[in-house]
C-alpha positions in Angstrom: -8.0 8.7 -19.8 -9.6 9.2 -22.8 -7.4 11.9 -24.9 -10.2 14.2 -24.3 -9.0 17.4 -22.8 -10.9 17.6 -19.7 -9.6 20.5 -18.0 -11.7 23.8 -18.8 -10.3 26.5 -16.6 -7.1 26.8 -14.9 -7.4 30.0 -11.9 -4.0 31.0 -10.9 -4.9 32.9 -7.7 -1.3 35.3 -5.6 -0.7 38.0 -4.0 0.8 41.2 -5.1 3.1 42.0 -2.0 3.7 38.7 0.2 7.0 36.6 0.3 5.4 33.3 -0.8 4.3 34.5 -3.9 7.5 35.7 -5.3 8.3 32.4 -7.1 4.4 32.7 -9.1 5.0 36.1 -9.8 8.0 34.9 -11.6 5.9 32.6 -13.4 3.9 34.9 -14.4 6.2 36.6 -16.3 8.4 33.9 -18.0 6.6 30.9 -17.6 2.7 31.7 -18.5 3.1 32.5 -22.1 4.7 28.9 -22.3 1.7 27.3 -20.3 -0.8 29.3 -23.1 1.4 27.9 -26.0 1.4 24.3 -25.0 -2.3 24.4 -23.8 -4.4 27.1 -26.5 -7.6 25.0 -25.5 -7.6 26.1 -21.6 -9.2 29.4 -20.3 -6.2 30.8 -17.9 -7.4 33.4 -15.7 -5.1 35.3 -13.1 -6.6 37.1 -10.2 -5.1 38.7 -7.4 -5.8 38.0 -3.8 -4.4 40.2 -1.5 -3.4 38.6 2.2 -3.6 34.8 1.0 -1.1 32.4 -0.3 -0.9 31.5 -3.8 -2.3 28.5 -5.9 -3.7 26.8 -9.0 -7.1 26.1 -9.0 -8.8 23.8 -12.3 -12.1 23.1 -13.1 -12.6 20.1 -15.0 -15.5 19.5 -17.3 -17.0 17.0 -14.7 -17.8 20.2 -12.6 -14.7 19.1 -9.9 -12.5 21.7 -8.7 -9.3 20.3 -7.9 -6.5 23.4 -6.1 -2.9 22.8 -5.3 -1.2 25.3 -3.0 2.0 26.7 -4.3 3.3 28.5 -1.1 7.3 29.4 -1.4 7.7 27.4 -4.9 9.8 28.4 -7.9 8.5 29.1 -11.3 9.2 25.7 -13.0 7.6 23.8 -10.0 4.6 25.9 -10.7 4.7 25.1 -14.1 5.1 21.4 -13.3 1.7 22.2 -11.2 0.2 23.5 -14.0 0.9 20.6 -15.9 -0.2 18.5 -13.6 -3.7 19.7 -13.3 -4.7 20.0 -16.9 -3.2 16.7 -17.7 -5.7 14.9 -15.5 -9.0 13.5 -16.3 -11.0 15.4 -13.1 -12.3 12.1 -11.6 -12.4 11.3 -7.8 -9.7 9.5 -6.0 -10.5 5.6 -6.8 -11.8 3.6 -3.8 -10.9 0.6 -2.6 -12.7 -2.1 -1.3 -12.1 -1.0 2.2 -9.4 -3.9 3.1 -6.0 -3.1 3.2 -4.3 -6.7 2.3 -6.0 -8.3 -0.9 -5.0 -12.4 -1.1 -6.9 -15.6 -2.2 -5.7 -17.1 1.1 -6.9 -15.3 3.8 -4.9 -16.1 7.2 -5.7 -19.2 8.9 -5.2 -17.6 12.6 -7.6 -15.0 12.7 -7.6 -11.4 12.7 -6.0 -9.1 15.3 -7.3 -7.5 18.2 -6.2 -5.5 20.9 -8.0 -8.3 23.3 -5.9 -11.1 21.6 -3.5 -12.1 24.3 -5.6 -10.4 27.5 -6.8 -13.7 29.9 -10.7 -13.8 29.3 -11.4 -13.7 32.8 -9.5 -11.7 35.8 -6.5 -13.6 37.7 -6.9 -15.2 40.8 -6.1 -13.6 43.6 -2.5 -15.0 45.5 -2.9 -17.0 48.5 -1.5 -15.3 51.5 1.0 -16.9 53.7 
């Protein structure tokens, strides 16, 4: 946002034997040196977590932590996710004012409710013949 790199640490978590980490292990061999060259300021840590699916975890200067699961992903996709985390500013998702529709002229018909078309009083019982 301001041209300052705000990602401080990128932690790469994977399992040495699970099938869901196959692409991640290939990423470590082929793409990790390239990633370190692209982001020399970044502290990249590789952690082995046996029995867990692989994921990337980015820690930003403002203390926010973002994690992205990369289960069964290929090395190119994992590299893109790592670049995505490195290029983020680490802020929370933007909050809106709560309305789903923004307009200068609100509807004159009023707001829809589930009780809109129901009669306010129960219908009178039918006359017996």
